[in-house]
N, C-alpha and C positions, 0 to 999 in steps of 0.2 A: 507356545500362546498363542490359540486362536483370534482372528483378525474379526470375525463377528464379534465375540466376549469383546475385545478391546475396542471396537467403535463403539458398543453400548455403553462401557463401563465413560467413552468419553461423552458420550450424551445425557449422561444418569447426573456426572460432573456438569456441566455445560447447564443444564437445567435446573440442577438441584432439584430434580423431582422424579420417582420412578414411575408414579405415570403419564406423565409430562412425556418423559423418554417414550414411553411405550406409545403414545399416542403417536410420535413423531415417526417413531421405525416401524408403526404399522404392525407389532406385539401387544400379548396380554400384559397387563401388568404383574401376574404369577410371571409369567417366561423370561422378562426382564430380571425379576428378582430374582429368576436360580441360573441366569447367566453371570450377570454381579457374583453371585454367591457362588458359580464355577471358577470363573474367575480368581476372585478368593481364596479355593481352595488348592487351584495351579500353584501361584503363586505364595501360598501358606502364609497369608499376612491380608491382615484388615484395612481395603480399601477405599471406604466411605464409610463413615459415620452417619446412621441413620437420621436421626431428630435433632436439629435439621439434616437436611442430606448435603454435605461435604468432603469433601476428601480428606484424609487421615494422612498423614507426613508419605506415608510411602504412598497415595494415593496419588499426591501431590506431583512424588515423582515419577510417578508412572506416565502420566500425561503429560510432561514434561517429552518425552520419548513417542508418546501416543499423537499428539499432534501432527511432526514428521512422518511418521510411518502411514497413517493414514492416508496422508496428503500424497505422499509418496505413488500409492497403494491408487486412490484416486487420479492420477496425473497417469500410471503407466495403463488407466482401462481408455483414461482420452488417448491419452497417445494414437494404441493402438487402433481404435475406433475411429481417428480423423486418417490414418493408413487407410482403412479397409472403404471406408464409407464414400458412397458416391460424395462429391463434393457437392453442397447444397447452395441454391439461388439464394443464399441468405448470408449475412452476416453480422453478428453482433461484435461490438467493439469499444472496448472496454478504455476508461480515460480516467485518469486523477485528476485534479479540478483547475492544476496551472498547466498541466500538459494538455487540456480541452480548448486551451487560448491560443494553441500555436498553428502559428498560419498555417507549417506543413501540415499539420491533422486536418485543416479543411481544405487545401489546394488536393492533398490524394486520397480525400473522401471524392472530391467533385470528379477529380482524371477517373476513379474509379467507376461511376457511377456514367462516364460516358463510355467505360469500357464494356459495360454493363447497364443496361440500364434497365433492366428488368431486376437487378440485385434489390433483395430487401434489407435493408440498413437499419441496424439498431444501435444506437449508445447508449452505453450505460457510466454515468459519473460515479465514482465511490474511491475511496482510502488505497493509499497505495498497497497496504499488505492483501487487502479485501479483492485488491482488483489482481494482483498477481495469483493470490489462489486459488479466481474465478478463471482463468486462466490454466492452471494446473490442472482441475480440476473438469475443463472443457464448459464449463457453462459461457464462459467469454471464447471466442477463436481467437484475437490476438488484445492487445492492450497497449495505451503509450503510460509511462510511467514518469515519473517525476521525481526531483530530489536535489540536495544538495550533496556533490561529489568534490572531490579533488581533481585538476583539469585530466582528461583521456584517461580516469578512471569509472568505471563500471560501479550503480551504485549496491546498496546493498544486497549481495546475490539473491537469484531466487530459484535454486535446484527445484526439479530438474528442466529448469525453463532456460530459452539462451535469448539472447539482449542484444539487437543492434541500436547504436550511437544515435540519434536523428540530431540533434542539437544541443550544443551549448552556451550559456551566456553568461557574461559576468553578473555579482550581486552587489548589493546595498544593503545597506543598515537605514530603514526609514526612521526620520527623528522629526520632533513637531520643531517647527521657525524658530526660531532663537535658542534653539538649542547649543551651549558653545562648541558642542562637536562641528557645528554644521560647516563652518569656513574651512575644515580641512579638506584634502582632497582626494585623501585616502585613511584608513582608519587599519588596525591591528584586532583583530575582533577579540584576542586576549583584556584587550583592555576593556571591554565589556561587560565582563563577566559578571563585575559586580552594579550594572545597571539593571533599572527594569525593563523586564519583557513581556511582550503576551506571548500567551502559548495559543499556539493555533498549529493543533495538531493534523488537520486537515491540507495546510498550506504550509503552514514553515514550523516545524514542529520542534523543538526546543532539545531533545533526546541528539537529533544531527548535528547541530549547533556545539553541542557539547561533545561529542566524540570527534566533529574535524579541531575544533580548536584545542583537543588535548589538555584542558584545565575542566573544575568542577565551575558553578555558579550559574548564571544564565537562569534564577529564579524569573516565575513566572511573576508578575503584578496582577495578571486579567488573564483570563481566562477564554479564547475565545472559540466555540468550536461550528462555526460556518466554516462556507467556503468559496467566499464572494470577494475575492483582493478589495473591493473598491471599501466595504465597511472595515475589513482589516489596517488596510491604508488610513482611512479616518480615523480610527481608535489611536491609530499611534500618530499622527499630526496632533490630535488633543493633546499628548504628553498622557496615554494610558499607557506608556512600553512601546519599547525598542521592536523592530520586528526584523527581516530580513527576507530580502525579494531580487528576483534575476529584475536586472536592468529596466527590460522590455515590459516590467507587468508596473512600473513607476510612473505614473503621470510625468510629465517636463517641469509642471507647478509644483509639485511634492517636493520636500528637503529632502536630500538624498547623499549619502557619500560613501562612494564605493568600498569595498572589504579587499586590501590586497595580503594581507598576512595572516595567515594559514593563508596558499592562492587555493583561490574557490570557484566555482562553479558551476550555474546550476543549467544539471544534465536531465533530458529529455531520451526516454530509451523506449524501443518498443520490445515487447517479449513476446514469447510464441512457444509454442511448443512445435513440435513436425511439421514440417509445412510442404502439404503435398501440390507440386508443380501443376499449376494451372486453377488452383483454387481459390476464393478471394481475399484469404490471408494471405496466401503468397504472393497475389498480386499488389494488393497494398503494402507489403514490405517491401515490393520491387520498387512501388510508389517514392516510399519514404527512406 
């Protein structure tokens, strides 16, 4: 199976259009059609319905394999480039929304710019998987990502990247004032499985909570697609649903109760590919 054909197939499936894929890849539409036909001939199965353009059952299964394969190839190219290219006087630094608020990040960037005053730094904020994918593909040099984890455990792995733990802080459930559980010293997460929650995929995804609690439930009463923790906390305190956040992100005036069972922590990690000695990414990693 040729990599070029697999990449073309993944692009057509993502854009649901042969013509849009041709524009993105720099091919003619006829060339894209020929590549898809060649891949289907090789695998002896139809991969895409044509009208509308959607994956067949076999195509959907191939897509599950295609994403990690293509990411690995992009990561290999980026890793080789890191080793062979002259270190640039630039740093493109990725952050997830809550990682952006860590004092360690700001202090490290300030110290790095003191050491390299001519360094051109660009900071980009995006969700965790998007950020990790960008580091693997080399469009970000390094990144700080955050999420829920058991103490001293890594976040969901991002092969082929390496991860360095930066901070771990306790977590707490944000409650509206007067909530029946507000007087508790601590809570068990499983006791809240049937409560109303806020789905905030870029800050506090319920999928992480379900996975770590080990039970179903935690159904969303409201969806919040932003990245501002103040807005999320305001929604929770107004009774629109519960949310689980690091204690350091919750103002003292807000009602919040620590979660102690299971033991959980909000973890921030630096993720990176190969770090070339003396390069800005390597220096930033040492400072963190």
